[in-house]
Each structure stands twice: as structure tokens, then as C-alpha cells.
C-alpha positions in Angstrom: 0.0 0.0 0.0 1.5 3.3 -1.1 1.6 6.6 0.8 -1.2 9.2 0.3 -0.3 11.7 -2.4 -2.2 14.9 -2.6 -1.3 18.3 -4.1 0.5 20.6 -1.7 -1.4 23.2 0.2 -0.5 25.5 3.0 -2.4 26.6 6.1 -1.7 29.8 8.1 -2.1 29.5 11.9 -3.1 32.8 13.3 -5.2 33.2 16.4 -5.3 36.9 17.3 -4.9 40.5 16.0 -5.0 43.9 17.5 -8.4 44.8 16.0 -10.9 43.9 13.3 -9.1 45.8 10.6 -5.8 43.9 11.1 -7.6 40.6 11.3 -9.4 41.1 8.0 -6.2 42.3 6.4 -4.3 39.2 7.6 -7.0 36.9 6.2 -7.0 38.7 2.8 -3.2 38.6 2.7 -3.2 34.9 3.3 -5.7 34.4 0.5 -3.7 36.7 -1.9 -0.5 34.9 -1.1 -1.9 31.5 -2.1 -2.5 29.9 1.4 -5.2 27.4 1.3 -6.5 27.8 4.8 -6.5 30.1 7.7 -6.6 28.2 11.0 -7.3 29.3 14.5 -6.2 27.5 17.7 -8.6 26.9 20.5 -7.0 27.9 23.8 -8.1 30.0 26.8 -5.1 32.3 26.9 -4.6 35.5 25.0 -6.2 34.7 21.7 -9.6 35.2 19.9 -12.5 32.8 20.5 -12.1 30.3 17.6 -15.6 30.2 16.0 -16.3 34.0 15.7 -12.8 34.6 14.5 -13.3 32.1 11.7 -16.5 33.7 10.7 -14.9 37.1 10.6 -12.2 35.8 8.4 -14.8 34.2 6.1 -16.5 37.5 5.7 -13.2 39.2 4.7 -12.4 36.6 2.0 -13.9 34.7 -0.9 -11.9 31.5 -1.5 -9.8 31.1 1.6 -10.7 28.0 3.6 -11.2 28.3 7.4 -10.3 25.7 10.0 -10.0 25.2 13.7 -6.6 23.7 14.6 -8.2 22.4 16.7 -11.4 22.7 18.6 -10.9 21.1 22.0 -13.8 18.9 22.9 -13.3 19.5 26.6 -14.3 23.1 26.1 -17.3 22.5 23.8 -20.3 20.2 23.9 -20.4 18.4 20.6 -24.0 19.3 20.0 -23.3 23.0 20.3 -20.1 22.7 18.3 -21.8 20.9 15.5 -24.4 23.6 15.2 -21.6 26.3 15.2 -19.6 24.4 12.6 -22.6 23.8 10.3 -23.5 27.5 10.6 -19.9 28.6 9.7 -19.8 26.2 6.7 -23.2 27.4 5.4 -22.4 31.1 5.8 -18.9 30.8 4.3 -20.3 29.0 1.2 -18.7 25.7 2.2 -15.2 26.7 3.2 -14.9 25.1 6.7 -12.5 22.3 7.9 -13.6 20.9 11.2 -10.5 20.2 13.3 -11.1 18.3 16.5 -8.8 17.4 19.4 -8.8 15.9 22.8 -7.1 18.8 24.6 -3.5 19.1 25.8 -2.5 22.5 27.3 -2.4 22.0 31.0 -2.6 25.7 31.8 -5.9 26.0 30.0 -7.4 23.4 32.3 -5.8 24.7 35.5 -6.6 28.4 35.0 -10.2 27.7 33.9 -10.9 25.1 36.6 -11.7 22.4 34.1 -10.8 18.9 35.2 -8.0 17.5 33.1 -8.6 13.8 32.8 -5.9 11.4 31.8 -5.2 11.1 28.1 -7.2 7.9 27.6 -10.3 9.4 29.0 -9.9 12.5 26.9 -9.5 10.5 23.7 -12.6 8.4 24.6 -14.5 11.6 25.0 -13.2 12.8 21.6 -14.3 9.6 20.0 -17.8 10.0 21.3 -17.9 13.6 20.2 -16.8 12.6 16.6 -19.7 10.1 16.3 -22.2 12.7 17.5 -20.9 15.5 15.4 -20.6 13.5 12.2 -24.2 12.4 12.6 -25.5 15.9 13.2 -23.4 17.5 10.4 -24.9 14.9 8.0 -28.3 16.1 9.0 -29.2 12.9 10.8 -31.5 12.7 13.8 -29.1 11.5 16.4 -29.7 9.3 19.4 -26.6 8.4 21.2 -25.8 7.0 24.7 -22.2 7.0 25.7 -20.1 7.4 28.8 -19.6 11.1 28.2 -22.6 12.2 26.1 -26.2 11.3 25.8 -28.2 12.6 22.9 -31.9 11.9 22.5 -33.4 12.3 19.0 -31.8 15.6 18.1 -31.9 16.6 14.4 -28.8 18.2 12.9 -29.6 21.7 11.8 -28.7 23.8 9.9 -27.3 21.7 7.1 -23.7 22.7 6.1 -23.0 23.5 2.5 -20.4 20.7 2.1 -21.8 17.1 1.9 -21.9 14.7 3.6 -20.2 17.1 6.0 -17.2 19.5 6.1 -13.8 17.7 6.0 -12.9 16.4 9.4 -9.3 16.9 10.7 -8.1 15.0 13.8 -4.6 15.6 15.0 -2.5 14.0 17.6 0.8 12.5 18.6 -0.2 9.3 20.4 -1.3 6.0 19.0 -4.9 6.1 20.3 -5.8 9.5 18.9 -4.0 8.7 15.6 -5.9 5.5 15.3 -9.2 7.4 15.8 -8.0 9.9 13.1 -7.2 7.1 10.7 -10.6 5.5 11.2 -12.8 8.7 11.2 -11.0 11.7 9.7 -10.5 13.0 6.2 -7.3 14.9 7.3 -4.9 13.4 9.8 -2.7 15.8 11.7 0.8 14.4 12.5 1.6 16.2 15.7 4.2 16.0 18.4 3.1 14.1 21.5 1.9 16.7 24.0 0.7 14.4 26.8 2.9 16.3 29.3 0.7 19.4 28.8 3.6 21.6 27.7 5.9 22.2 24.7 9.4 21.5 26.0 12.4 19.2 25.6 10.1 16.2 26.4 8.2 16.7 23.2 11.2 16.9 20.8 11.9 13.2 20.5 8.3 12.7 19.2 9.0 15.2 16.4 11.8 13.3 14.7 11.6 11.6 11.3 11.8 8.2 13.1 8.9 9.1 15.3 6.9 10.2 12.3 7.5 6.9 10.5 6.1 5.1 13.6 3.0 7.3 13.5 2.5 6.5 9.9 2.6 2.8 10.7 -0.1 3.3 13.3 -2.2 5.2 10.9 -1.7 2.7 8.1 -2.7 -0.2 10.4 -5.9 1.5 11.5 -7.0 3.1 8.2 -6.8 -0.1 6.1 -8.0 0.5 2.5 -8.7 4.2 3.2 -5.1 5.0 4.0 -4.2 6.3 0.5 -7.2 8.6 0.5 -6.2 10.4 3.7 -4.7 13.8 3.5 -1.7 14.1 5.9 -1.1 17.4 7.6 1.8 18.6 9.8 2.1 21.8 11.9 5.5 23.4 11.3 6.6 25.1 14.5 9.7 26.7 13.0 9.9 28.1 9.5 12.8 30.3 8.6 14.6 31.5 5.5 18.3 31.3 6.2 21.6 30.6 4.6 22.8 28.8 7.8 20.3 25.9 8.2 22.7 23.8 10.3 23.6 26.7 12.6 19.9 27.3 13.3 19.4 23.6 14.1 22.3 23.6 16.4 20.9 26.6 18.2 17.3 25.5 18.5 17.4 21.7 18.7 18.7 21.3 22.3 15.8 23.4 23.7 13.4 20.9 22.2 15.4 17.8 23.2 16.7 17.2 19.6 20.1 16.6 18.2 21.2 18.8 15.3 20.5 16.0 12.8 17.1 15.3 14.3 16.2 18.9 14.1 17.4 19.1 10.5 15.1 16.2 9.5 12.1 16.9 11.6 8.9 17.4 9.5 7.9 20.0 12.1 10.6 22.4 11.0 11.4 24.1 7.7 14.7 26.0 7.3 17.1 27.1 4.6 16.9 29.0 1.4 13.6 29.0 -0.6 15.1 26.3 -2.8 16.1 24.2 0.2 12.6 24.4 1.7 10.9 23.5 -1.6 13.2 20.5 -1.7 12.4 19.6 1.9 8.7 19.7 1.3 9.0 17.6 -1.8 11.2 15.0 0.0 8.8 14.8 3.0 5.9 14.2 0.7 7.8 11.3 -0.9 8.9 9.9 2.5 5.9 10.6 4.7 3.0 11.5 2.4 2.7 14.9 4.0 1.1 17.4 1.6 -0.7 19.9 3.9 1.7 22.1 5.8 0.6 24.5 8.6 2.8 27.6 9.0 2.8 30.1 11.9 1.5 33.7 11.2 4.9 35.2 11.8 6.3 33.3 8.8 3.5 34.2 6.4 5.5 36.6 4.2 8.8 34.7 4.4 7.2 31.5 3.3 5.2 33.1 0.5 7.7 32.2 -2.2 7.6 28.5 -1.2 3.8 28.6 -1.2 3.8 30.2 -4.7 6.1 27.5 -6.1 4.4 24.4 -4.5 0.7 25.1 -3.8 -1.4 22.9 -6.0 1.4 20.8 -7.4 
């Protein structure tokens, strides 16, 4: 069974702006530069609320897709979130990608007083939410009785523009959540493992090329015949145009628990000249099947030449 192979597309992760004008300008700039998607995180710290921010970006653009990367189920009941997602998809003329996750940032839970269950419980809750939301977004009348959610004959309204439902993205770094993604999602996010609740040197070893190969084996085993149809996405946490790629890896790698060589080959980093980065993206699609690349907002302009050369190819 071969790897998935889709045309390249690029997402821009941006979660706040000083005001309405700057937010709309950023969304329009992303669209003009050829980014496929504007994504917004879902945390409780200093950022916009995800759903209204996506709708405001939709109003400022015409072709740019919108996505949550990702809505945390522990902060949203799936019935309410399904209605919000369907509304955004309908009012954006079918441009939404529904990103869902089990939650990971410990400070969100601690500061908001939300109990942070162990990872297995959070993934179980996510799995139930996926079942409920997919049914509602299809327009089904959903009756569901699980350990975490009970739904009694609720009809999914409004109907989203995309059928049978907007594309579903599930991301994660552990085997259980990637298995769920392989079985249920249209887009699988290959993430670092954040079970510690923090991004630090403990996360780095799960960002290596070898760790990514292991994640692909988990996904392939769970997806079966649908593996080649999946779109594989990765969030790039460091994107830099530089003539000293190795020097940057030597400087940044240790803080993330990575050797220089591991940092150079991690799919979660892109560094070098524009030609270097184009080659890195192509090589990683051949090696891992990754075609959907998420970039941070601060790299939007620097990465624009890469997007121009690769998007849609």
C-alpha cells in the first residue's frame, strides 16, 4: 500500500490580531499569497475565540478555507459545536474544515478550573464527540448513549454546505488518537506528543523523522483500505529562510530535546533557502506522504515564495 499523495497546500495558523481591521487584512493577505486555509487555535489564553474569529475571516475573503486547529472537545459540547460548525460552513459557502482534538494544554485546564482527565479518557470523549458531530453534520436525527454524552433524538440543523459534512481533521501524537483519526477523519494531523501538557524538551523526541515513521505505521494499520485517500497534515513550528540551516538547528534543537541531525530532518521544521525548503517539502511528501503544511503567522511573508512554487502541485 502506497503513501497518500495529494497536491501541496499550506495553512496559516493565526489566532489573534490587534483589531478587526488587522484581522481582516491578515485573512485577505493569506488568500492573496496562495495559502489554502486560515486556521485558529482553541485555547483559553490571549487569543480570539475560535468560532467567531473564523466567521470574521470568512466575511473578509472569498476563496480562503477556514479551520480550527483544533477545537478542544473538553471546552465545547459536541451538539453546540456541530451547530456552530454547520453555521460557519453554510455562511462561508462551504469553506470550513472541522479540526477536533482531545485537549492538551495543562494551563488552560488549570486556570479555567476544568478537570484534566488522563489522556485515555480525553481520547474516549473525543471519539464519542466525533460520532455525535458527524451524525449531526450529515443532518441525521441523532440518538446516542455513551459514557460522556447522551443525545436523544436531536436533528442536525442547519445543514452545512459541504456534503456529507465538512472535511474532518483530527490531529495528535499518540497511538490512540491517531488510530481514531485514521478511522474517522479526512485529514490526519501528524503532531508531536503533548501528553505532558507543555511544549518543552520532552516533546522533541516525538517530532523526529523516526517518530513520524512510527506514527505512519499506526495510521496505516488503523486506516486499512482508506489510507491512501487520507490527507496528511503537519504543523510546522519553526519556518525560517536562512543561509545557515545547520547553525539554526544547532541553536534551536537542544531546547526541544533534539540533536542537530534530528532537528534538520524533523517534519515540524522548515529552514534554509527557498530552494532548500521547496526540496524539503517535496522530499517529505515522498517519504511521509505529507502534503498539507501548517505555518505560523509570523512566517507568512517569508514562506510566500515557497507557497507560490508548491501550492497545487
